[in-house]
C-alpha positions in Angstrom: 4.6 19.5 0.6 4.9 20.0 4.3 6.7 17.9 6.9 3.5 16.0 7.7 3.0 14.9 4.1 6.7 13.9 4.0 6.3 11.8 7.2 3.3 9.9 5.7 5.2 9.5 2.4 8.1 8.0 4.2 5.8 5.6 6.1 4.2 4.6 2.7 7.6 4.0 1.1 8.8 2.0 4.1 5.6 -0.2 4.0 6.0 -0.8 0.3 9.6 -1.8 0.8 8.7 -4.2 3.6 6.6 -6.2 1.1 9.7 -6.6 -1.2 9.6 -10.4 -1.1 5.9 -10.7 -2.1 4.7 -10.9 -5.6 3.7 -7.6 -7.3 -0.1 -8.1 -6.5 0.5 -8.8 -2.9 3.0 -5.9 -2.6 0.4 -3.5 -3.8 -2.5 -4.8 -1.8 -0.7 -5.4 1.6 -0.8 -1.8 2.7 -4.5 -1.5 1.7 -5.5 -4.6 3.6 -3.5 -3.6 6.7 -5.2 -0.1 6.6 -8.6 -1.7 6.2 -8.1 -3.9 9.2 -7.2 -1.0 11.4 -9.5 1.6 10.0 -12.7 -0.3 9.4 -13.5 -0.6 13.2 -13.2 3.2 13.4 -14.8 4.5 10.2 -16.6 1.3 9.0 -16.2 -0.4 5.6 -18.5 2.1 4.1 -16.4 5.0 5.4 -13.2 3.3 4.1 -14.8 2.7 0.7 -16.0 6.3 0.5 -12.5 7.6 1.3 -10.9 5.2 -1.2 -13.5 6.2 -3.8 -12.7 9.9 -3.3 -9.0 9.1 -3.6 -9.6 7.3 -6.9 -11.6 10.2 -8.3 -9.0 12.7 -7.3 -6.2 10.7 -9.1 -8.1 9.3 -12.1 -6.8 11.9 -14.5 -3.2 11.7 -13.3 -3.2 7.9 -13.4 -5.4 6.7 -16.3 -4.8 3.0 -15.3 -7.1 3.5 -12.2 -10.8 2.6 -12.5 -13.2 4.8 -10.7 -15.3 2.4 -8.6 -18.5 2.9 -6.7 -17.6 3.5 -3.0 -20.4 1.1 -2.0 -18.5 -2.0 -3.2 -17.2 -4.4 -0.6 -13.6 -3.9 0.2 -12.6 -7.2 -1.4 -14.1 -5.9 -4.7 -12.3 -2.6 -4.3 -9.0 -4.3 -3.8 -9.6 -6.7 -6.7 -10.2 -3.8 -9.0 -7.1 -2.1 -7.8 -5.1 -5.3 -8.3 -6.5 -5.6 -11.9 -5.8 -2.0 -12.7 -2.2 -2.2 -11.5 -1.6 -5.5 -13.2 -2.4 -4.0 -16.6 0.4 -1.5 -16.6 4.2 -1.5 -16.3 5.6 -2.2 -12.8 7.0 1.3 -12.5 3.7 2.9 -13.4 1.8 0.6 -11.1 4.2 1.4 -8.2 3.7 5.2 -8.8 -0.1 4.9 -9.0 -0.3 2.8 -5.8 2.0 5.2 -3.9 -0.1 8.2 -5.1 -3.2 6.4 -4.0 -1.8 5.7 -0.6 -0.4 9.2 -0.2 -3.7 10.8 -1.2 -5.8 8.4 0.9 -3.7 9.1 4.1 -3.8 12.8 3.4 -7.6 12.8 3.1 -7.7 10.6 6.3 -5.6 13.1 8.2 -7.9 15.9 7.1 -10.8 14.0 8.7 -9.3 12.6 11.9 -6.1 14.6 12.4 -2.5 14.2 11.6 -1.4 12.6 14.9 -4.1 9.9 14.9 -3.5 9.2 11.2 0.2 8.8 11.7 -0.4 6.5 14.7 -2.9 4.4 12.8 -0.7 3.9 9.8 2.3 3.2 12.0 0.3 0.6 13.8 -1.2 -0.9 10.7 2.1 -1.1 8.8 4.8 -1.4 11.5 3.1 -2.8 14.5 5.6 -2.5 17.3 6.9 0.8 16.1 3.7 2.7 16.9 4.6 3.6 20.5 7.7 5.5 19.2 5.3 8.1 17.8 3.2 8.5 20.9 4.7 11.8 21.7 3.6 13.3 18.4 0.0 13.2 19.6 0.4 16.3 21.8 
């Protein structure tokens, strides 16, 4: 794992920790909803769904609790399936699966749009005001 992957993993863990007061379902879905709000204007809901679908296919063998869903589903349906999948397993297992999904999704995104833009987008989506602190990383 390189430093870029570790930076994204830290952002993911920080986001998941922020949602500590929410119920389990909301804690798992909050990062996904935030990402969708910020990414959909750039890559569209279809692009988001395709990237999410690819992520699920890559992780399906590692995390048997995850359902492989058609990428063409509306985002609400994708998130409902994720919620249902994670609700069926122990909390520790659902947390690991969700973190793996987020890590893989953001890694794939960075391969498409670049590391600096990915970091800025997830920083903005998850931390709002902290995004300008990473502006220098775009060079």
